[in-house]
N, C-alpha and C positions, 0 to 999 in steps of 0.2 A: 504493500500500500504506500509506503514511504517513497518507493522508487517511482510509482505512478504519479504521486503528488509532485515530486521533484521535476519529473518530465513535463507535467502540466504547467507548472510555474515557469519552467524554461521556455515552453512554447508561448505562453502568454507574454513573457518579457520580450521574446523575439518579435511578437506581433504588435508591440507598443508603437504608437504613432511617432514619426520622426520629430526631433526637437524643433520647435518653432524658432526661427532666427530672422532678425532684421538684416538680411544679406543683400539688399538692393545696392546697386552702384551709387556711390556718393561722390559727387564731383563739384568743383568750384566754377562759378560763372566767370566769364572773361573779364567782367568789371572788377574782379578781385585785384587785378594788376593795373587796369586802366584808370581806376578811380581811387584806390586806397593809398594813403600816405606811405612813403618810404618803401614802396614796392620795388623789387628788383626790376631792372630794365631789360636785360638780355633774356632772350627766349629760353636759352639753356638754363640760366639761373632760376627762372620762374618754374620751369619743369622740375628742376632738382629740389626746389623748396617744397613743391606739392608732394613729391614722392617722400621726402623726409618727414613731412607731417602726416602722411598716411592716406592721402586722397587717391581715389581710383582714376580720376581724370580731370579734364579741363575743357571748357567749351570753346568752340570757334566763334568768330564774330565777323559781321559784315565789314567792319573797319580794320580787321586784323589780316596780316599776310598769311594766307592759309597754308601754303606749302612749306615755308620755313617753320611755321608753328607745328605742323604735323611731324616734320623731321625732328624737331627738338623733343617732342613728346615721345616719338618712337624710340629715341635713344634710351629713355629711362622706363619705357613700358607703360606710359600713361595712355588711357583711352580718350577719345573725343566722342562722348555720348551725344553731343548736340552742337549744332551751329546756328547762330542767330542771324536771320536774313529777312529781307523785306519783300512784300508783294504789293504792287500798286495797280489799282484799277482807275483809269482815267475817265473823263466824262463821255468819251466815245465808246466806252466798253472795252478798250484795249488793256490787256494785262502785260505788265513788265516787271522785270527783276534787275537788280544790279548784275552786270555781266559776270560770268564765272561760276554761277551756281551749278550749271549742268556738268561742267568739268570737275567740280568738287564732288558732286554726286558720283560720277564715274570713278574718281580716284578713291572714293570711300566704299567701293563695292565690298559687301559682306563684312563691314566693319562696325555694324550696329549704330550707324549715324541717324540722328533725328534732325531734320531741317525744321527749325522753329520759326514760323513766319509771323512777323508783325505786319499789320495790314493798314493800308492807306487807300481810302475810296471816298474822299470828301464829297464828291459830286453826287453820291447816292445816300448821304446821311438822311435825307428826307424821302427816300424811295428805297427802303431796305429790301423789299421783295425782289425788285429788279436787280439791285446791287448784289444781293445774296446769290441770285441765280447766275449772274455774270461771273462773280468771284468763284463760285463753285466750279463752273465750267473751266475757268483758267487753272484752278488748282487740280482738277482732274487730269489735265494734260501733264502737269508737273509730277503728280503722284504716279501716273502711268510710266513716265520716263524713269522716275526713281525706283519703281518696283523692279525694273530690269537689273538694277544693282543691289537689290535687297536693302534699300534705304527707305526710311520712314519720313513722312512729312506731317507736321502738326501746326495748328493755328495757335498763336500766342496772344492771350488777352492782355491788353495794355491800355492804361488810361489815355483817353483822347485819341485812340486808334479807332478804326472802323469797327473792329471786334474788340469790345471792352469787357464783356461779361462772359463768364463760363457758359451760361445758357446759350448765348449767341454762338459761341464756339462749338458747342454740341450740336446746335442746329446746322452749322456749316459741315460738321462731320457727317451728319445724316444726308445732307444734300450732295456732298462729294461722293459718298458711298464707295469708298475704296478701302480695302483691308489695311493698306499701309498709310492711311491718313487718319489722324486723330487730333487730340487737343492737349494743350498744356494747362495744368491747374497752377495758377500763379498766385501764391498766397498774398504777397504784399499788394498787388494790383487789385485782387479781389476785395481786400480790406478797404482800399482807398475808393474804389468805384462803387462797391455794393454794400459795404459795411459788414460788421461781424455777425449780425444775427442770421441764423439759418445756414451758416457755412457747412455744417455737417450734411444737411440734406443735399446741398449743391454738389458736394464732393461725391456722395453716394450715387447721385443720378448720373454724374459724369464718369464714374469709374470705368464703365465698359469702353469708353473712348479715350481715356487718358494715356498718353505716351510718356509724359514727364511731369513731375511735380517740383516746383521751385519753393524752397523754404528758407526761412531766416527767423531771427528773433523779431518780435514786434510787440507793441502795447495793445491791450484791450481797451474797449470803450467806444467813444464816438469816432471810429476810425476814418470815416469819410472826411472829417475836418482836420485830421492830423497831417503833419508834415512827414516827409520821407525819413527824417531823423528818428521818428517814433515808429515808423512802419517797416524800416529796414535796419536791423541791429544784428550784431553777431548772434549766431545760434546759441540759445540758452539765456539770452538777455531779453528783457521785456516781460509783460504780464500775459500776453496771448499764449495759450497752451499749444505750442507747435508739436510737442510730443503726441498729444491727443490726435492731432491731424495725421501725423505719420502712422500711428497705430491704427487709426480707423481705416486708412487707405490699405495698409498691409493686411489687416484682418479681413478685408473684403476683396482680397484677391489681387491687389496691385503688386506687380513684380518689376515695374520699370524703374528708371533712375530717379534719384532726388538730386536736384541742382541747388547749390548754395548761392542765393542772391546776396551780393555784396555792395551794391551800388552806393558809392559816396559815403560810406561809413567813415567817420572822422576819427579813426584809430589806426595805429600802425598796422600795415598789411599782415605781417607775420603774426602779430598778436591776435588779430581778427580771425585769421585762418586757423591758428592753433586753438583758440577758444572754441571755435565752431566744431573743429574735429573732436576735441575732448567731449563736447556736448553730444555729438553723434555717437561716439563710443558709449557714453552714458545711456543714450536711447537704446542702443543695441543690448546693453545689459538689462535695462528696464524691461525691454520687450521679451527677452528670454525669461526673466524672472516672472513676469506677468503670466506667461503661458505655462511655466512649471507649476504655478499655484493651482491651475485649473484641474 
């Protein structure tokens, strides 16, 4: 009988569910070095600092030299999970991008790149149905081109852009209707444009379409009236519960990357990046501990 019980216990232990881990890619936004004080200038030095601090990657940017950036990151094994680029819809319905994006997509074949699109379509602010339709058609063409290289495309909600809200971005994802097209959940811009109330429901509704989540420290309260100094802080600072957001996304099936928003934080670059990485590691421990208790 003891042998049977021992074998049964061993079988049950072997069938236990795998340990829950917050193992998503965590990378720094390009503005970590473009806007933070005392940031290293050379691309190699920037890449080496990120590796030293433990980041998985660094984003590309429309203003950044893509090929030298890739080369510096490849030297130290850093990923480029996302590149920030723009799409423009003019009054005639013509879609345009800054040149070079198609070449970047082809160079990024099978490298898990997301092209995060900020949107300009001022001529259609008062005619969103037509604007959405025209924008979706243009994005379909880019998404189809990107699909050949196994590259994803996502709309990036941003204050004062054509697509400002997560709901508008989700609408665009449904109109574009491509497997490799989705949305970015942008924490600081969501707080600025939409306010704090109801963010949980917005996140959950968007989860099936989210390709990337940008996070940072921020304050709670009347966030629509706050300046960026309150809405973009090092991860772990501020009163908004960013860990709750991360946990809610992960618990509901989100497996994509988390990008660290760093725009214009008036603290030393290495201090900001180190604080934020230490907070991310704390989140990882909290997440594992939370699920061990269940």
